[in-house]
C-alpha positions as CSV (number, residue, x, y, z in Angstrom):
1,X,-4.4,5.1,-12.0
2,X,-7.9,6.4,-12.5
3,X,-9.0,10.0,-11.6
4,X,-9.1,9.8,-7.9
5,X,-8.1,13.2,-6.7
6,X,-11.6,14.5,-6.4
7,X,-13.2,11.8,-4.2
8,X,-10.5,9.5,-2.9
9,X,-8.4,11.1,-0.1
10,X,-5.3,9.1,0.7
11,X,-4.9,7.7,-2.8
12,X,-2.1,8.5,-5.3
13,X,-3.4,11.3,-7.6
14,X,-0.3,12.8,-9.3
15,X,3.3,12.2,-10.3
16,X,5.6,15.1,-11.1
17,X,9.2,15.7,-12.1
18,X,11.2,19.0,-11.6
19,X,14.0,19.1,-14.2
20,X,16.8,21.5,-14.9
21,X,15.7,21.8,-18.5
22,X,12.0,21.4,-19.4
23,X,12.8,21.1,-23.1
24,X,15.4,18.4,-22.5
25,X,13.1,16.4,-20.2
26,X,10.3,16.6,-22.8
27,X,12.6,15.3,-25.5
28,X,13.9,12.4,-23.3
29,X,10.5,11.2,-22.1
30,X,8.9,11.5,-25.5
31,X,11.7,9.2,-26.9
32,X,11.4,6.7,-24.1
33,X,7.7,6.7,-23.3
34,X,6.1,8.2,-26.3
35,X,4.6,11.1,-24.5
36,X,3.2,14.3,-26.0
37,X,2.8,17.6,-24.2
38,X,0.4,20.5,-23.4
39,X,0.6,23.6,-21.4
40,X,-1.0,23.7,-17.9
41,X,-2.0,27.3,-17.4
42,X,0.7,27.6,-14.7
43,X,3.2,29.3,-16.9
44,X,5.8,28.4,-19.5
45,X,7.9,26.3,-17.2
46,X,5.2,23.6,-16.6
47,X,3.9,21.0,-18.9
48,X,1.5,18.1,-18.6
49,X,2.6,14.8,-20.3
50,X,0.0,13.0,-22.4
51,X,-0.2,9.5,-23.7
52,X,-3.0,8.7,-26.1
53,X,-4.4,12.2,-25.4
54,X,-4.8,11.5,-21.7
55,X,-2.7,13.1,-18.9
56,X,-0.1,10.9,-17.3
57,X,2.5,13.1,-15.5
58,X,3.5,16.7,-14.8
59,X,7.0,18.1,-15.6
60,X,8.3,21.5,-14.6
61,X,11.6,23.4,-14.7
62,X,13.5,23.7,-11.5
63,X,14.1,27.2,-10.3
64,X,17.8,28.2,-10.2
65,X,17.4,28.8,-6.4
66,X,16.0,25.3,-5.9
67,X,18.6,23.2,-7.8
68,X,19.0,19.9,-6.2
69,X,18.6,16.2,-6.9
70,X,16.2,15.5,-9.7
71,X,13.5,13.0,-8.7
72,X,10.0,11.8,-9.6
73,X,7.6,12.7,-6.8
74,X,4.3,11.0,-6.1
75,X,1.4,13.1,-4.7
76,X,-1.5,11.8,-2.6
77,X,-5.0,13.3,-2.4
78,X,-6.1,14.6,0.9
79,X,-9.2,16.3,2.2
80,X,-7.5,18.9,4.3
81,X,-3.9,20.1,3.6
82,X,-3.3,21.7,7.0
83,X,-4.6,18.7,8.9
84,X,-2.4,16.4,6.8
85,X,0.7,18.6,7.5
86,X,-0.1,18.4,11.2
87,X,-0.4,14.6,11.1
88,X,2.9,14.3,9.3
89,X,4.6,16.4,12.0
90,X,3.0,14.4,14.7
91,X,4.2,11.1,13.3
92,X,7.9,12.2,12.9
93,X,7.8,13.4,9.3
94,X,8.6,16.9,7.9
95,X,6.8,19.3,5.6
96,X,9.4,21.1,3.5
97,X,7.3,23.2,1.2
98,X,3.7,24.4,1.7
99,X,0.9,23.8,1.8
100,X,0.8,26.4,-1.0
101,X,-2.1,27.5,-3.3
102,X,-1.9,25.7,-6.6
103,X,-4.5,27.3,-9.0
104,X,-8.0,28.0,-7.9
105,X,-9.2,26.0,-4.9
106,X,-6.2,23.7,-4.8
107,X,-3.3,23.4,-2.3
108,X,-0.2,21.2,-2.5
109,X,2.9,20.5,-0.4
110,X,6.1,18.5,-0.3
111,X,7.0,16.4,2.7
112,X,9.3,13.6,3.8
113,X,8.6,10.6,5.9
114,X,10.7,9.9,9.1
115,X,13.3,8.0,7.0
116,X,13.6,10.8,4.4
117,X,11.6,9.5,1.4
118,X,10.0,12.6,-0.3
119,X,6.3,12.7,-1.3
120,X,3.7,15.3,-1.9
121,X,0.0,15.8,-1.0
122,X,-2.7,17.6,-2.8
123,X,-6.0,19.1,-1.6
124,X,-8.8,20.2,-3.8
125,X,-10.0,19.3,-7.3
126,X,-7.8,17.2,-9.4
127,X,-6.5,18.7,-12.6
128,X,-9.0,18.1,-15.4
129,X,-8.7,14.6,-16.8
130,X,-6.0,13.6,-14.3
131,X,-4.8,10.9,-14.4
132,X,-6.8,8.4,-16.4
133,X,-4.4,7.5,-19.2
134,X,-4.2,4.1,-21.0
135,X,-2.2,1.3,-19.7
136,X,1.0,2.0,-21.6
137,X,2.9,5.1,-20.6
138,X,0.6,5.9,-17.7
139,X,1.6,5.5,-14.0
140,X,1.1,1.8,-13.2
141,X,1.8,1.9,-9.5
142,X,4.2,3.4,-6.8
143,X,6.8,1.6,-4.9
144,X,8.5,2.8,-1.7
145,X,11.9,1.2,-1.0
146,X,12.8,1.9,2.6
147,X,14.6,0.5,5.5
148,X,11.6,-0.7,7.6
149,X,8.5,-1.5,5.5
150,X,6.4,-2.1,8.6
151,X,7.2,1.3,10.2
152,X,6.7,3.1,6.9
153,X,3.4,1.4,6.3
154,X,2.2,2.6,9.7
155,X,3.3,6.1,9.0
156,X,1.6,6.4,5.7
157,X,-1.4,4.4,6.9
158,X,-2.0,6.8,9.7
159,X,-1.3,10.0,7.7
160,X,-3.6,9.0,4.8
161,X,-6.1,6.7,6.5
162,X,-5.3,3.6,4.6
163,X,-7.4,0.6,5.7
164,X,-9.6,2.9,7.9
165,X,-13.3,1.9,8.1
166,X,-14.1,4.9,5.9
167,X,-11.4,4.0,3.4
168,X,-11.7,2.4,0.1
169,X,-8.5,0.4,0.0
170,X,-6.9,-2.6,1.7
171,X,-3.5,-3.0,3.2
172,X,-1.9,-6.5,3.0
173,X,1.4,-8.0,3.9
174,X,2.6,-10.4,1.1
175,X,6.0,-11.8,0.3
176,X,7.8,-9.4,2.6
177,X,6.0,-6.4,1.1
178,X,3.2,-4.2,2.3
179,X,0.7,-3.8,-0.6
180,X,-2.0,-1.2,-0.8
181,X,-4.9,-2.1,-3.2
182,X,-8.2,-0.7,-4.3
183,X,-10.8,-3.2,-5.6
184,X,-7.9,-5.6,-6.3
185,X,-5.8,-3.0,-8.2
186,X,-2.3,-2.5,-6.8
187,X,-1.8,1.2,-6.0
188,X,1.4,1.2,-3.9
189,X,4.0,-1.2,-2.5
190,X,6.1,-0.6,0.5
191,X,9.3,-2.7,0.3
192,X,11.9,-3.0,3.0
193,X,12.6,-6.6,3.5
194,X,11.0,-9.0,5.9
195,X,9.2,-7.5,8.9
196,X,11.2,-9.8,11.2
197,X,14.5,-8.5,9.9
198,X,16.4,-5.5,11.3
199,X,16.2,-2.4,9.0
200,X,18.9,-2.2,6.4
201,X,21.0,1.0,7.0
202,X,22.3,0.8,3.4
203,X,18.9,1.5,1.9
204,X,18.3,5.1,0.8
205,X,14.5,5.5,1.2
206,X,12.8,6.6,-2.0
207,X,9.5,6.5,-3.8
208,X,9.7,5.0,-7.3
209,X,7.2,5.6,-10.0
210,X,6.5,2.7,-12.3
211,X,5.4,3.4,-15.9
212,X,3.9,0.7,-18.0
213,X,5.4,0.0,-21.4
214,X,4.7,-2.7,-24.0
215,X,8.4,-3.7,-24.3
216,X,10.9,-3.2,-21.5
217,X,13.9,-4.0,-23.7
218,X,12.8,-1.4,-26.2
219,X,12.3,1.2,-23.5
220,X,15.8,0.5,-22.2
221,X,17.3,0.9,-25.6
222,X,15.4,4.2,-26.2
223,X,16.6,5.5,-22.9
224,X,20.2,4.8,-23.7
225,X,19.9,6.3,-27.1
226,X,18.4,9.5,-25.6
227,X,21.2,10.0,-23.1
228,X,19.8,8.1,-20.1
229,X,21.4,5.2,-18.2
230,X,20.2,1.9,-16.8
231,X,20.3,1.5,-13.0
232,X,18.8,-2.0,-13.0
233,X,18.7,-3.9,-16.3
234,X,15.8,-6.3,-17.1
235,X,17.9,-9.4,-16.7
236,X,18.7,-8.3,-13.1
237,X,15.0,-7.9,-12.2
238,X,13.3,-10.8,-10.3
239,X,10.7,-11.1,-13.0
240,X,12.6,-9.7,-16.0
241,X,9.6,-7.5,-16.8
242,X,10.9,-4.3,-15.4
243,X,14.0,-2.1,-15.4
244,X,15.1,1.0,-13.5
245,X,16.2,3.8,-15.7
246,X,17.8,7.2,-15.1
247,X,17.2,10.2,-17.2
248,X,20.1,12.4,-18.2
249,X,19.5,14.7,-15.2
250,X,19.5,11.8,-12.7
251,X,15.7,11.2,-12.3
252,X,15.1,7.5,-11.6
253,X,12.0,5.8,-12.8
254,X,10.9,2.2,-13.5
255,X,9.4,0.8,-16.7
256,X,7.4,-2.3,-16.4
257,X,5.0,-4.6,-18.2
258,X,3.2,-5.5,-15.0
C-alpha cells in the first residue's frame, strides 16, 4: 500500500494489532517478518513496525479491561468520521468504539459490518510516512472472507464510496470474488463464494491482512520456531504461494509472495 490516508478516502490506510504483550508481539513479528520498531508518541504501549526503515503496521498492548480475541484490524481512510459512523449504522453495521481523538487532528473508530467482520476507519492526516514500505514485509492487500460477498461488497461500497464517480478505484467481480483495485493494483478482495450460491452459515466473517514475504516456506518455519502455529499450510493453498499463520496469542495473518 502507498501513503493514501491523506488524500484517498475509502482506501486502506492502516493495519493494527492489539496484543496481550507488546514485547512478545514484537519478538514474534521480528522473527517471522523481519520487522524493527519505533515509538509512536502515543505512549509506551504502542509501537510502529518498520521494514527497511518504512512503517508497515501498528502494534499496541491490550488494556486489561479490553481483553478479548486478538486480531489484525484494517483501517480505511474517511473524510468525515461522524458521517461514516452514520452510514455504517444506516446500512446495518455497528460502531463499537469511537470515533475518538487520535493525536492532533485525527479521529479513529472500530466498527463491524452486518455479518460481524471488524474493521476500523480513520479521519485526518495519516501518520508520517504511513504506509509506504517496500514489497517484502509490507501489507500487500486485504481480504474479507464472509458469507455473502455480494452483500458485503454493497455494504463497504456504500460506506466508503467505492466505484463512485468521484472515486479512484474500480470494483470488479472475478472468479467468484469481488476485487477492489486502484490503477490496476489490488487493494482488497471480498470472498464469499459464488454470488449465485446461498451464503455459507459456517463461515465466520473476518478481514485478513496479507503480508508479502520472499519465501512462504521460510516464514512458516520461522513462525513455528517463534511459538506460532499454521492455520493453512502452503501446500493447502490454491496457489501454494501463501499460508495463513497464527501468532502465539491467536492473531491470524497471511504471508504471501503475490
